[in-house]
C-alpha positions, 0 to 999 in steps of 0.5 A: 467517513467509518469509524477511526480510534486513536489508542495512545498507548503503545500498543505494539512497542517497536522493539516487538513490531511483527513488521521486523520478524519478516525477512523482507524488511532490514533490521535497525541498529540500537540507535534506530531502533531507540529513535522510532520508538520515541518517535512513535506516538501512539495507534490508530485503529481505522475500519475498511473504507474510512478515510485515513488521509483527505486530498488537500487536508492538513495532517499533523501526523504520518502513519506507518502500516501495521496491518491491513490493506488500504489504496492512495486515490484522487478524484474528479470533481464529478467523482471519478476515482482513479486509484494510483497504488495500494498500501500494505503493512511497512508502507510509510502515508503522509509524507507527501504532506510535509513537503507539499503543505497539504495531501494530494491524493487521499487514502481509504481502509480496504480492510481492518488497517491498524497504524503506527503514527508518528508526528510530522513535527518531530520528522527534522530530527531524523534527518539530524540526527539519524542519517541512514533513516533519512536514507530511508526515507528517501529510499521508499519515495524513490521505490514508489516512483518507480512502482508508479512508473510501472503502473503508468506503463500499463494504462498506457500501453498494456491491453486491458487483458493484460493490465488487469493481469499485471495489476493482480499480479503485483498485489499478490506478490507484494502481499506473499512477501508479507505474508498476508494470505491465509490460503487460498490466496485472496486479494481482498479488492472489488471489480469496482477498484481494479476499475478505477485503478485500470481506467476502464468501465465496469462493463469492460472490467466484469468482461477482462476478469472473465478471460482471466477466470477461463484461463484459470489464472484466477477466480472470483470471490465474494470478498476479492480474487483467488489468485490460481497461477501467480506466474502466469499472470505475471507471464501474460503481463510480461512482467519481470515481477518487484525487486528481491531485496530488503527494504526499509521501515520506519 
């Protein structure tokens, strides 16, 4: 496991949270902001490759991603891995453990990640005193379900070329909305990540990505995938894109 460092200090006060500056997220009212500020217990800095949650484990904490990229996955006994989804700033992770008692998947940092730390046993106070924030948690869970529906459709019915185009278009749109890119628009994933997300062999994945590159939709680089034509990728996948609406975060 890679290095992770817990910081109990409020390095980023909620009132000055950089996520609040993004038009993608809805604003807190004063009471909500006060509650979230008390709910937050510190921050966690995680190196790329570190495991944030382990499938089957119990954790006393929930996290909101403040900076960086990660991914959720499950593994079979022989080590084969299925990546379920990717996490980015504003995403709440660990909520599943509150309901199920233990995590049903693992989460790994794809890049250096910083996380806002919340104590799981304080969560009832949110439901009891702030129904608007409780609704936000429901909204977040419903949105995750919708995204997983689209991922399952992709794996089940899209061709390998369409699957790859959809995945890269999806990651690119999410990252662009969150203003994560510094030019060029580089999605920091390896071909192995794509293979483990799409259920393809690494050889098949390599050939598929070469076809996208030949169409001048992407360019593969050492540190990830550079997107040249996001609209072309979405059109190839017959994907309409994510809804253009403000979303909540905790």
